[in-house]
C-alpha positions as CSV (number, residue, x, y, z in Angstrom):
1,M,-1.2,12.9,14.0
2,I,-1.7,9.2,13.3
3,R,0.8,6.8,14.1
4,I,1.3,4.2,11.6
5,D,4.0,1.8,13.1
6,A,3.8,-0.9,9.8
7,M,2.8,-0.7,6.2
8,W,1.4,-3.1,4.0
9,L,0.9,-3.3,0.8
10,A,-2.0,-5.3,-0.9
11,V,-0.9,-6.9,-3.8
12,E,-4.3,-8.1,-5.4
13,P,-6.3,-4.8,-6.9
14,I,-9.7,-3.8,-5.4
15,D,-12.2,-2.0,-6.8
16,M,-11.8,2.1,-5.6
17,R,-15.5,2.3,-4.9
18,A,-15.1,0.2,-1.5
19,G,-15.4,1.7,1.4
20,P,-13.6,1.0,4.9
21,E,-16.0,-1.5,5.8
22,R,-14.9,-3.7,2.6
23,L,-11.4,-2.7,3.1
24,L,-11.3,-3.9,6.7
25,A,-13.1,-6.9,5.7
26,R,-10.4,-7.4,2.7
27,V,-7.7,-6.9,5.8
28,V,-9.0,-9.6,8.0
29,Q,-9.7,-11.6,5.1
30,V,-6.0,-11.6,3.7
31,F,-3.7,-11.0,7.3
32,G,-6.3,-12.3,10.1
33,A,-7.0,-9.0,11.9
34,V,-6.5,-5.3,11.6
35,Q,-4.0,-4.2,13.7
36,A,-3.8,-0.5,16.1
37,H,-1.6,1.8,14.1
38,H,-0.6,-0.4,11.0
39,G,-1.7,1.1,7.7
40,Y,-2.7,-1.2,4.7
41,L,-2.6,0.3,1.0
42,F,-4.5,-0.8,-2.1
43,A,-4.5,-0.4,-5.6
44,N,-7.0,-0.5,-8.5
45,A,-6.3,-2.5,-11.4
46,R,-5.1,0.2,-13.6
47,G,-2.2,1.4,-10.8
48,T,-4.1,5.4,-11.3
49,R,-5.4,5.4,-7.8
50,I,-4.6,4.6,-4.1
51,K,-6.3,4.2,-0.9
52,L,-4.7,3.5,2.7
53,L,-7.0,2.2,5.6
54,V,-5.2,3.2,8.9
55,H,-6.4,1.6,12.1
56,D,-5.4,4.0,14.9
57,G,-6.1,2.3,18.3
58,F,-9.8,4.0,18.1
59,G,-11.4,3.6,14.6
60,V,-10.3,3.5,10.9
61,W,-9.1,6.4,8.4
62,C,-9.3,5.8,5.0
63,E,-7.6,8.4,2.7
64,A,-7.2,7.8,-1.6
65,R,-5.3,9.6,-3.6
66,G,-4.6,9.4,-7.5
67,L,-2.3,10.3,-10.1
68,N,-2.7,12.7,-13.0
69,A,-0.4,10.9,-15.6
70,G,1.6,7.7,-15.4
71,R,0.8,4.9,-12.6
72,F,1.7,3.6,-9.2
73,T,4.4,1.3,-9.5
74,W,2.9,-1.9,-7.3
75,A,3.9,-5.7,-6.7
76,G,2.7,-8.3,-9.2
77,V,0.9,-11.0,-8.1
78,A,2.6,-14.6,-8.8
79,S,1.3,-17.8,-8.4
80,G,2.5,-18.6,-4.8
81,A,3.2,-14.8,-3.8
82,P,2.3,-13.7,-0.7
83,V,-0.9,-11.3,-1.2
84,G,0.1,-8.9,1.6
85,L,3.4,-7.1,1.3
86,A,5.8,-5.3,4.3
87,L,6.7,-1.9,3.3
88,G,9.1,0.6,5.2
89,R,8.6,4.2,5.2
90,A,11.0,5.0,2.6
91,Q,8.9,2.4,0.4
92,F,5.6,4.2,1.4
93,D,7.2,7.4,1.0
94,A,8.6,6.9,-3.1
95,L,5.1,4.3,-3.5
96,V,2.5,7.6,-2.8
97,L,4.3,9.8,-4.8
98,G,4.9,7.6,-8.2
99,R,8.4,6.6,-7.5
100,P,10.2,3.1,-8.3
101,W,10.1,1.9,-4.5
102,Q,11.3,-1.6,-5.2
103,R,14.3,-0.1,-6.9
104,L,15.4,2.0,-3.9
105,P,18.3,0.0,-2.7
106,E,19.8,0.2,-5.7
107,M,19.3,3.8,-6.3
108,Q,21.0,5.2,-3.2
109,C,24.6,4.7,-4.5
110,I,26.1,5.7,-7.8
111,T,28.6,3.9,-9.2
112,R,30.9,3.9,-12.6
113,A,30.4,1.0,-14.5
C-alpha cells in the first residue's frame, strides 16, 4: 500500500496527455520540490478527468480517473490565489467521488433554519 501523508491540489488545469515526467516537472515548478509520501492532484480544463501523482520514496505512481457524467468540483484560479491547495483526507475522498469537497464542514451538521 502506498502511504500518502499530505495531499496537494493543483489549481490550474493540465493537459491529461501529460505523463509522470511532465507532472513531476509541474510539481517542481509550482512547489519547488516533490516530497516523498505526498500526493499531487491535477485536473483537465473541463474538470472531467483527474490524475494523481504520488512519490513513494523510491519512485512515482501516476493514476488517472474520469467521470462518466458530471464534473469534479475544482478550486478556481483567482488573481493572487495560491496555485496549490492542501487537502485533508475527507476532502480528497469526496473530491475523487465527484462530491462537493469544499462544503464538507457545513455538510457535517444538519440544522433547522
